[in-house]
Wavefront OBJ file of the C-alpha trace (Angstrom):
o trace
v 7.616 -22.886 7.195
v 7.951 -21.144 4.709
v 9.894 -17.691 4.779
v 10.870 -14.691 2.181
v 13.958 -12.014 2.067
v 13.283 -8.597 3.121
v 15.501 -6.188 2.529
v 16.051 -2.511 2.559
v 16.935 -0.435 5.568
v 12.995 0.673 6.058
v 11.214 -2.638 4.961
v 13.729 -4.478 7.272
v 12.888 -1.747 10.407
v 9.652 -2.257 10.077
v 9.425 -6.030 9.781
v 11.616 -6.248 13.183
v 9.139 -3.757 14.844
v 6.296 -5.516 13.699
v 4.921 -8.860 14.832
v 5.835 -10.529 11.399
v 8.438 -13.583 12.665
v 11.807 -12.867 11.956
v 14.378 -16.241 11.698
v 17.700 -14.488 10.678
v 19.303 -10.960 9.798
v 22.340 -10.693 7.346
v 24.257 -7.256 7.270
v 27.108 -6.289 4.877
v 30.051 -6.021 6.597
v 30.927 -2.153 5.189
v 27.799 -1.426 6.620
v 27.665 2.574 7.525
v 24.101 3.042 7.267
v 23.046 5.155 10.973
v 19.660 3.285 10.606
v 21.844 -0.061 10.782
v 22.338 0.147 14.822
v 18.454 0.573 15.334
v 17.935 -2.445 13.216
v 20.632 -4.378 15.097
v 19.362 -3.300 18.917
v 15.673 -4.586 16.943
v 17.267 -8.397 15.938
v 18.944 -8.353 19.441
v 15.611 -7.584 21.335
v 13.417 -10.360 19.280
v 16.337 -12.485 19.610
v 17.181 -13.208 16.058
v 20.644 -14.227 14.933
v 23.121 -11.763 12.943
v 24.981 -13.308 10.073
v 27.450 -10.810 8.245
v 28.017 -11.047 4.219
v 30.038 -9.077 1.601
v 27.921 -6.992 0.266
v 28.407 -9.056 -3.059
v 26.595 -12.265 -1.083
v 23.883 -9.889 0.098
v 23.323 -9.006 -3.753
v 22.985 -12.672 -4.460
v 20.741 -13.185 -1.583
v 18.646 -10.694 -2.456
v 18.635 -10.879 -6.532
v 19.665 -7.114 -6.354
v 21.902 -4.729 -5.392
v 19.625 -1.725 -3.195
v 19.794 -4.050 -0.142
v 21.209 -0.994 1.699
v 23.630 -3.877 3.145
v 20.903 -5.155 5.197
v 18.398 -8.383 4.873
v 16.035 -10.292 6.764
v 14.368 -13.868 6.555
v 11.152 -13.701 7.799
v 7.515 -15.442 7.393
v 6.046 -14.550 4.316
v 3.703 -10.997 4.372
v 0.420 -12.124 5.958
v -2.936 -9.883 4.493
v -5.974 -9.184 5.874
v -9.584 -10.465 5.201
v -11.645 -8.025 4.044
v -13.772 -8.392 7.242
v -10.840 -7.288 9.868
v -9.899 -4.486 7.498
v -13.375 -2.921 7.839
v -13.418 -3.763 11.339
v -10.405 -2.362 11.917
v -12.246 0.788 10.755
v -15.003 1.374 12.843
v -12.910 0.418 15.940
v -11.070 3.983 14.717
v -14.597 5.784 15.019
v -12.832 7.744 12.097
v -14.674 8.365 8.883
v -13.131 5.736 6.571
v -10.760 5.487 4.021
v -9.517 2.431 1.953
v -7.436 2.397 -0.881
v -8.742 -0.173 -3.703
v -5.969 -0.922 -6.739
v -7.702 -2.932 -9.710
v -4.775 -5.015 -11.727
v -1.679 -2.805 -10.523
v 0.819 -4.675 -12.405
v 3.866 -2.935 -11.284
v 5.539 -4.452 -8.266
v 6.737 -0.258 -8.084
v 3.586 0.900 -8.492
v 1.812 -1.317 -5.968
v 4.991 -0.268 -3.027
v 4.441 3.386 -4.057
v 0.644 3.139 -3.753
v 0.971 1.360 -0.455
v 3.205 3.984 0.632
v 1.052 6.804 -0.107
v -1.860 5.080 1.892
v -0.019 4.652 5.015
v 1.165 8.179 4.734
v -2.554 9.401 4.118
v -4.122 7.129 6.759
v -5.853 4.896 4.837
v -7.471 1.956 6.873
v -6.518 -0.523 4.034
v -5.163 -1.379 0.755
v -7.766 -3.836 -1.287
v -6.147 -5.644 -4.591
v -6.664 -8.467 -6.624
v -5.554 -11.975 -6.135
v -5.701 -12.777 -10.100
v -3.853 -11.070 -12.717
v -1.952 -8.356 -10.544
v 1.067 -7.480 -7.986
v 0.618 -9.232 -5.131
v 3.258 -8.143 -1.858
v 6.518 -9.328 -2.608
v 10.477 -8.079 -1.035
v 10.265 -6.088 -4.380
v 6.952 -4.132 -3.376
v 7.677 -4.149 0.360
v 10.895 -2.238 -0.267
v 9.156 0.254 -2.888
v 6.860 0.611 -0.081
v 9.707 1.574 2.321
v 8.553 -0.511 4.965
v 4.881 0.618 4.932
v 3.579 -3.012 4.151
v 3.968 -3.347 7.827
v 1.780 -0.521 9.000
v -1.254 -0.300 6.872
v -4.067 -3.531 5.962
v -3.540 -4.949 2.810
v -6.462 -7.343 1.856
v -6.147 -10.045 -1.048
v -9.851 -10.613 -2.592
v -11.162 -13.221 -5.379
v -13.955 -10.834 -6.220
v -12.703 -6.929 -6.321
v -16.459 -5.806 -7.464
v -17.802 -8.574 -4.627
v -15.781 -6.037 -2.055
v -16.917 -2.958 -3.049
v -20.251 -4.045 -3.153
v -19.325 -5.099 1.077
v -17.685 -1.617 1.281
v -20.602 -0.009 -0.106
v -22.576 -1.868 1.920
v -20.913 -0.967 4.915
v -21.117 2.728 4.131
v -19.093 3.666 1.748
v -18.550 5.776 -1.346
v -16.843 4.635 -3.913
v -14.447 7.274 -6.563
v -12.691 5.735 -9.481
v -10.034 7.547 -11.587
v -10.863 7.694 -14.273
v -9.244 10.209 -17.272
v -12.681 10.276 -19.362
v -14.708 11.189 -16.424
v -16.602 14.934 -16.685
v -16.304 15.146 -12.593
v -13.074 16.695 -11.194
v -11.211 15.202 -7.996
v -11.314 18.378 -6.627
v -14.917 19.211 -7.332
v -15.706 16.390 -5.063
v -16.814 15.772 -1.588
v -14.548 13.335 0.325
v -15.233 14.288 3.830
v -17.343 10.758 4.515
v -16.396 7.396 4.084
v -14.205 6.979 1.109
v -13.278 4.150 -1.094
v -10.608 5.340 -3.784
v -10.276 2.907 -6.498
v -7.109 3.463 -9.408
v -6.998 1.509 -12.342
v -4.015 -0.417 -13.500
v -1.130 0.851 -15.677
v -2.440 0.703 -19.336
v -5.917 -0.102 -19.314
v -7.450 1.958 -16.195
v -10.818 0.614 -14.279
v -12.236 -2.528 -15.302
v -16.220 -2.219 -16.651
v -16.889 -4.438 -13.971
v -15.174 -2.105 -11.072
v -16.375 1.473 -13.433
v -19.847 -0.017 -12.583
v -19.948 -0.401 -9.174
v -18.311 3.411 -8.860
v -20.462 5.594 -7.297
v -18.266 8.538 -8.764
v -15.659 8.690 -11.556
v -13.067 11.483 -11.369
v -10.671 13.085 -14.069
v -7.729 14.868 -12.425
v -7.099 18.150 -14.701
v -3.973 17.967 -16.923
v -2.021 21.299 -18.139
v -1.112 18.805 -21.027
v 2.083 16.462 -22.312
v 0.617 13.917 -21.786
v -2.785 12.466 -21.200
v -2.133 10.581 -18.164
v -0.687 10.754 -15.166
v 1.376 7.561 -13.067
v -1.228 5.250 -11.238
v 0.710 5.522 -8.564
v 0.764 9.516 -8.427
v -2.831 9.445 -9.677
v -3.362 7.735 -6.436
v -1.089 9.726 -4.375
v -3.329 12.823 -5.212
v -6.247 11.517 -4.738
v -5.409 10.004 -1.205
v -3.954 13.705 -0.363
v -7.194 15.289 -1.900
v -8.950 13.488 0.875
v -6.817 14.280 3.649
v -6.722 18.096 2.365
v -10.489 18.193 2.651
v -10.611 16.721 6.124
v -8.574 18.432 7.703
v -10.303 22.031 6.374
v -13.873 20.196 7.154
v -15.700 18.093 9.833
v -18.508 17.869 7.551
v -19.888 14.404 6.885
v -22.244 14.638 3.668
v -21.130 11.556 1.561
v -22.108 9.721 4.880
v -24.948 7.059 4.141
l 1 2 3 4 5 6 7 8 9 10 11 12 13 14 15 16 17 18 19 20 21 22 23 24 25 26 27 28 29 30 31 32 33 34 35 36 37 38 39 40 41 42 43 44 45 46 47 48 49 50 51 52 53 54 55 56 57 58 59 60 61 62 63 64 65 66 67 68 69 70 71 72 73 74 75 76 77 78 79 80 81 82 83 84 85 86 87 88 89 90 91 92 93 94 95 96 97 98 99 100 101 102 103 104 105 106 107 108 109 110 111 112 113 114 115 116 117 118 119 120 121 122 123 124 125 126 127 128 129 130 131 132 133 134 135 136 137 138 139 140 141 142 143 144 145 146 147 148 149 150 151 152 153 154 155 156 157 158 159 160 161 162 163 164 165 166 167 168 169 170 171 172 173 174 175 176 177 178 179 180 181 182 183 184 185 186 187 188 189 190 191 192 193 194 195 196 197 198 199 200 201 202 203 204 205 206 207 208 209 210 211 212 213 214 215 216 217 218 219 220 221 222 223 224 225 226 227 228 229 230 231 232 233 234 235 236 237 238 239 240 241 242 243 244 245 246 247 248 249 250 251 252 253
């Protein structure tokens, strides 16, 4: 069976808490992080063998020095089907919130966006299969383990996925700095899909065409645009803010 090496304290903790199969835990001999006790307890509960390694050995195993003294050999990350993501949302009984990423290429941006989606209570994240970053150990580290707590669907055709989300009753809002509408003027209290484009090009033409609304985030000056993960985080938490202050569902189809 194929496996991957997850590293970093939070990603390893969340992987051990999840249903993901874990095969082997590597721990730095001189590890001092207080969370290590939790990691070791969870590994024991799951019957995962623990191997001690020098920090340099862990750095070579993980191909990075940012492993925080732990690494877990586990089964590869499992994406969900879009149908399952929709089913999970409907079962929640809540207004829908889905983050769609149009060709995000930087693993750190992908991890940060998944982390923001999880913290905002999103029902899932949708990414394209091609020409985009996928969930890797580096993304799991950047997400601080959030990849284990929010569903991520990988789809072949992003435009078709947006059509399915619209058919399910969602309104699609695309981040576009050239849009005439401002994010804070939109009603985000219904079933919402937020779309964030790639770091360099933004939304592709086919994706833009699928958006019911496009919005800009007002900037005071300095640079012309925000980092993709920052823009996505702002949009997610503007949605959270509006829902905390309103029980309205005027965007519902």
